[in-house]
C-alpha positions in Angstrom: -11.3 20.1 -4.0 -10.6 17.2 -1.7 -8.1 18.2 0.9 -7.0 14.6 1.4 -6.3 14.3 -2.3 -4.3 17.6 -2.4 -2.2 16.5 0.6 -1.4 13.2 -1.0 -0.5 15.0 -4.3 1.8 17.3 -2.4 3.5 14.5 -0.4 4.0 12.5 -3.6 5.4 15.4 -5.5 7.8 16.2 -2.6 9.0 12.5 -2.5 9.6 12.5 -6.3 11.2 16.0 -6.3 8.8 17.3 -9.0 6.6 20.3 -8.7 3.3 19.0 -10.0 1.2 15.9 -9.2 -2.4 15.0 -9.9 -4.2 12.0 -8.3 -6.7 10.0 -10.3 -8.8 6.9 -9.8 -6.3 4.7 -11.7 -2.9 4.9 -13.3 -4.5 4.5 -16.8 -6.6 7.6 -16.1 -3.5 9.5 -15.2 -1.9 8.4 -18.5 -5.1 9.5 -20.4 -4.9 12.9 -18.7 -1.3 13.4 -19.8 -1.9 12.4 -23.4 -5.0 14.5 -23.7 -3.2 17.5 -22.2 -0.5 17.0 -24.7 -3.0 17.2 -27.5 -2.7 13.6 -28.7 -5.6 12.8 -31.0 -6.9 11.3 -34.2 -4.3 10.1 -36.5 -1.4 10.5 -34.1 1.0 7.6 -33.2 2.3 6.7 -29.8 5.3 4.4 -29.4 5.1 1.8 -26.7 6.9 -1.5 -25.8 5.2 -4.6 -27.2 5.3 -6.1 -23.7 2.8 -4.2 -21.6 -0.7 -4.2 -20.1 -3.6 -3.4 -22.5 -4.8 -0.9 -20.0 -1.8 1.2 -21.0 -2.9 1.0 -24.6 -6.5 2.0 -23.9 -5.8 5.7 -23.3 -4.1 5.9 -26.6 -7.0 4.3 -28.4 -9.6 6.4 -26.5 -8.0 9.5 -28.0 -8.2 8.2 -31.5 -4.4 7.7 -31.8 -2.6 4.5 -32.9 -0.3 2.5 -30.7 3.0 1.5 -32.4 4.8 -1.4 -30.7 8.5 -1.9 -30.4 10.1 -5.1 -29.4 11.9 -5.5 -26.1 15.5 -6.2 -24.9 15.3 -9.8 -23.6 17.6 -9.0 -20.6 15.6 -6.0 -19.2 12.2 -6.6 -20.7 12.2 -2.9 -21.6 11.8 -1.3 -25.0 14.8 -2.1 -27.3 16.2 1.4 -27.9 18.0 0.2 -31.0 14.6 -0.4 -32.7 12.9 2.8 -31.8 14.0 5.0 -34.7 12.7 2.7 -37.3 9.3 2.9 -35.7 9.1 6.7 -35.8 7.1 8.3 -38.6 5.9 11.9 -39.3 2.7 11.0 -37.3 4.6 10.0 -34.1 3.5 12.2 -31.2 4.9 10.6 -28.1 7.4 8.0 -26.9 6.4 6.0 -23.8 9.3 4.6 -21.7 8.0 1.8 -19.5 10.2 0.7 -16.7 9.2 -3.0 -16.8 9.1 -4.8 -13.4 10.9 -1.8 -12.0 14.0 -2.2 -14.2 14.9 1.3 -15.6 14.9 1.9 -19.3 18.1 2.9 -21.0 17.1 6.5 -20.5 20.2 8.2 -22.0 19.9 6.5 -25.3 16.1 6.9 -25.3 16.2 10.6 -24.5 18.9 11.1 -27.2 16.6 9.7 -29.8 13.7 11.7 -28.5 15.7 14.9 -28.6 17.0 14.3 -32.1 13.5 13.5 -33.4 11.8 16.3 -31.4 9.5 13.9 -29.4 8.3 14.2 -25.9 8.8 11.2 -23.5 6.3 10.0 -21.0 7.6 7.6 -18.4 5.4 4.6 -17.3 6.4 4.2 -13.7 3.5 2.0 -12.7 6.0 -0.8 -11.7 9.0 1.3 -10.8 8.5 3.3 -7.6 11.9 4.1 -6.2 13.9 2.7 -9.1 16.9 4.8 -10.1 18.9 5.4 -13.2 22.4 6.9 -12.8 21.4 8.1 -9.3 18.2 9.7 -10.4 14.6 8.6 -9.7 12.7 7.1 -12.6 9.8 9.5 -13.3 12.0 12.6 -13.4 13.5 12.2 -16.9 10.5 12.7 -19.3 8.1 15.5 -19.9 5.7 13.6 -17.6 5.2 10.3 -15.8 2.3 8.3 -14.6 2.1 5.9 -11.6 -0.3 3.1 -10.4 -1.2 2.3 -6.9 -3.3 -0.8 -7.5 -3.2 -4.0 -5.3 -0.1 -5.5 -6.9 2.0 -2.4 -7.2 4.8 -1.1 -5.0 2.3 0.4 -2.6 -1.4 0.4 -2.8 -4.4 2.7 -2.4 -6.6 -0.2 -3.6 -6.8 1.3 -7.1 -5.3 4.7 -7.9 -2.8 6.6 -10.0 -0.8 9.8 -10.3 0.3 12.0 -13.1 3.5 14.0 -12.5 5.4 16.6 -14.4 8.0 19.3 -14.1 6.6 21.3 -17.0 4.4 24.2 -15.9 2.6 24.5 -19.2 1.6 20.8 -19.3 0.7 21.0 -15.6 -1.7 23.8 -16.4 -3.4 21.8 -19.1 -3.7 18.7 -16.8 -5.1 20.9 -14.1 -7.7 22.3 -16.4 -8.9 18.8 -17.3 -8.7 17.8 -13.7 -10.9 20.7 -12.5 -13.4 21.0 -15.4 -13.8 17.5 -16.9 -12.9 14.8 -14.3 -15.5 13.5 -11.9 -15.4 12.5 -8.3 -15.9 8.7 -7.6 -19.4 7.5 -6.8 -19.9 7.0 -3.1 -20.9 3.3 -3.3 -17.8 2.5 -5.3 -15.5 4.4 -3.0 -17.1 2.8 0.0 -16.7 -0.7 -1.4 -13.0 0.0 -2.2 -12.4 1.0 1.4 -13.8 -2.3 2.5 -11.6 -4.1 0.1 -8.5 -2.4 1.5 -9.4 -3.8 4.9 -9.9 -7.3 3.5 -6.6 -7.0 1.7 -4.7 -6.2 4.9 -6.3 -9.0 6.7 -6.3 -11.8 4.1 -3.6 -11.4 1.5 -0.4 -13.4 2.2 1.9 -15.4 -0.1 0.2 -18.7 0.8 -3.3 -17.3 0.3 -2.8 -15.1 -2.8 -3.7 -17.7 -5.5 -7.1 -18.5 -3.9 -7.8 -14.9 -3.0 -7.0 -13.8 -6.5 -9.3 -16.4 -8.1 -12.1 -15.3 -5.8 -11.5 -11.6 -6.4 -11.6 -12.1 -10.2 -14.8 -14.0 -10.0 -16.4 -11.3 -7.8 -15.1 -8.6 -10.2 -16.8 -10.4 -13.2 -20.0 -10.5 -11.1 -19.7 -6.7 -10.4 -19.6 -7.3 -6.7 -16.2 -5.7 -6.0 -14.1 -2.9 -7.5 -11.7 -4.6 -9.8 -8.5 -3.4 -11.4 -10.1 -3.8 -14.8 -13.7 -4.4 -16.0 -14.9 -6.3 -19.1 -15.7 -3.0 -20.7 -12.1 -2.1 -20.8 -11.2 -4.9 -23.1 -12.5 -3.0 -26.1 -10.9 0.3 -27.2 -14.0 2.3 -26.4 -13.9 4.5 -23.3 -16.4 3.3 -20.7 -18.7 5.6 -18.8 -17.1 7.1 -15.6 -13.6 6.4 -16.8 -12.2 10.0 -16.3 -12.4 9.9 -12.5 -10.4 11.5 -9.7 -8.9 9.7 -6.7 -11.3 9.5 -3.8 -10.7 10.9 -0.3 -10.2 7.5 1.4 -7.8 6.4 -1.4 -5.8 9.6 -0.9 -5.6 9.2 2.9 -4.3 5.6 2.3 -1.8 6.9 -0.1 -0.6 9.6 2.2 -0.1 7.0 4.9 1.8 4.8 2.5 4.3 7.6 1.6 5.5 7.5 5.2 6.3 3.8 4.8 7.9 4.0 1.4 11.5 4.0 2.3 11.1 0.8 4.3 9.1 -0.7 1.5 11.8 0.1 -1.0 14.6 -1.3 1.2 12.6 -4.5 1.7 12.2 -5.0 -2.0 15.9 -4.5 -2.6 16.7 -7.1 0.0 14.3 -9.5 -1.6 16.0 -9.0 -5.0 19.3 -9.8 -3.4 17.9 -13.0 -1.8 16.5 -14.2 -5.1 19.7 -13.4 -6.9 21.8 -15.3 -4.3 19.4 -18.4 -4.1 19.3 -18.7 -7.9 23.0 -18.3 -8.4 23.8 -20.8 -5.7 21.6 -23.3 -7.6 23.5 -22.6 -10.9 20.6 -20.6 -12.4 21.8 -17.8 -14.7 20.9 -14.3 -13.3 21.2 -11.7 -16.1 23.4 -8.9 -14.8 22.2 -5.3 -15.0 24.5 -2.4 -15.6 25.8 -0.9 -12.3 24.1 2.5 -13.1 20.7 0.8 -12.8 19.3 0.5 -9.3 15.8 -1.2 -9.7 13.1 -1.6 -7.1 11.3 -4.6 -8.3 7.6 -4.8 -8.1 8.1 -8.5 -8.7 11.1 -10.7 -9.5 11.0 -11.9 -13.1 12.4 -15.3 -14.0 12.1 -17.5 -17.2 11.0 -21.1 -16.8 10.9 -24.0 -19.1 7.1 -24.6 -18.7 5.1 -21.6 -17.6 1.8 -23.4 -17.7 3.1 -26.1 -15.4 4.6 -23.5 -13.0 1.2 -21.7 -12.8 -0.6 -25.0 -12.1 1.8 -26.1 -9.4 2.2 -22.8 -7.5 -1.1 -22.9 -5.5 -0.5 -26.5 -4.4 3.0 -25.4 -3.2 1.7 -22.4 -1.5 3.7 -20.1 -3.8 2.5 -16.7 -4.9 3.4 -16.7 -8.6 2.8 -13.8 -10.9 2.1 -14.3 -14.6 3.0 -10.8 -15.9 2.8 -10.6 -18.9 0.6 -13.4 -20.3 0.8 -12.0 -23.8 2.3 -8.9 -25.4 -0.7 -6.9 -24.3 -1.5 -8.5 -20.9 -3.8 -10.3 -20.1 -4.4 -13.2 -22.4 -8.1 -12.2 -22.9 -7.0 -9.1 -24.8 -8.3 -9.1 -28.4 -5.0 -8.2 -29.9 -6.3 -7.3 -33.4 -8.5 -4.5 -31.9 -5.3 -3.0 -30.5 -3.3 -3.0 -33.7 -1.1 -5.9 -32.6 -0.5 -8.8 -34.9 1.2 -12.0 -33.8 4.9 -12.0 -34.8 5.2 -8.2 -34.5 7.4 -8.4 -31.3 9.0 -11.8 -31.2 11.2 -11.2 -28.1 8.1 -9.9 -26.2 6.1 -12.9 -27.3 8.8 -15.3 -26.1 9.0 -13.5 -22.8 5.2 -13.8 -22.4 5.6 -17.6 -22.9 8.4 -18.0 -20.4 8.4 -15.4 -17.6 6.8 -15.8 -14.2 7.5 -13.5 -11.4 8.1 -13.9 -7.6 6.9 -11.7 -4.7 9.0 -8.9 -3.3 6.4 -7.2 -1.2 6.7 -6.7 2.6 4.6 -9.8 3.5 7.2 -11.9 1.6 10.4 -12.8 3.4 13.3 -15.1 3.0 11.2 -18.2 3.7 8.8 -17.1 0.9 11.8 -16.6 -1.4 13.2 -20.1 -0.7 9.9 -21.8 -1.3 9.4 -19.8 -4.5 12.9 -20.7 -5.8 12.3 -24.3 -5.0 9.3 -24.3 -7.3 11.2 -22.5 -10.1 14.1 -25.0 -9.8 11.6 -27.9 -10.0 10.2 -26.5 -13.3 13.7 -25.9 -14.8 15.4 -23.4 -17.0 14.6 -22.5 -20.6 16.8 -24.5 -22.9 
């Protein structure tokens, strides 16, 4: 047992206020561990929003289950709770509540449906560290939750993830998988990831992100660096070495980041207010959220008239522009048919994928970054 990993798990559990936490190589591995511990298997169905990353769908497919997609609320980009019940069948095993961009799901309505239908809820908190719903942290509502600590998440261990739960029985099953079936990361991979964390701290700033991202993706395809995703993960067949624990260096980085989390969250909230103010001053509509939602945005989503043009112009303008989500099952390279998604299934999600870009909220982005980003958005124009 890695002491560094255990210390990080304890610190994360304490921050969240949950008794059990298990650190894995990636967030998708944490999701897989939860689903497997819950007994999800062949013929089961798992309900997800039709506006997500394909890496959240892979664990479902790896276990032989079927993903069932529900369209989204166009204001929050989260699963439309009014559509959930019609997606439930006798084979439904789990309902996944993804807090998209850090905006909380409508948890009261979602949990009411889950209770009436006898379904467990798993929270996808990969984009929602610190977000609150009615004064309570996201990740504390469902039977379990999973988290991602990859490069573009609220804080990073390079890659990495966590499974959390307050249920002792489920925790016992995850712990058994953790101890008996998961493997330690290979030394060369863990060593390369440590070097990448150093490079990230030195090189990644809003003006350099576009070039650095292109270079990183090229190096990932060549197998030179540790990428967020590999080509093998764009088929619903589990690649070798998938079920891997968090390495010691990752865990030490995570433990360090926990100490900076409150300042990180406060900065992201300030950035959201700056974007809100700048856009409103320019006459751009900013959809209001209910007062009981207190998001911590991983990135600031905004709809533009021409997403393709915005993506093309951003590097020239020195703007760090995110493209989440490029299609209902991000990224655009995803072979949708292999993941049981047919075009037209979730029209609101598909429209959002055509229109939404997102702006940086991380700690290396400040008000100057926000002004430059908003100038680009204003130049592209609103969706008519």
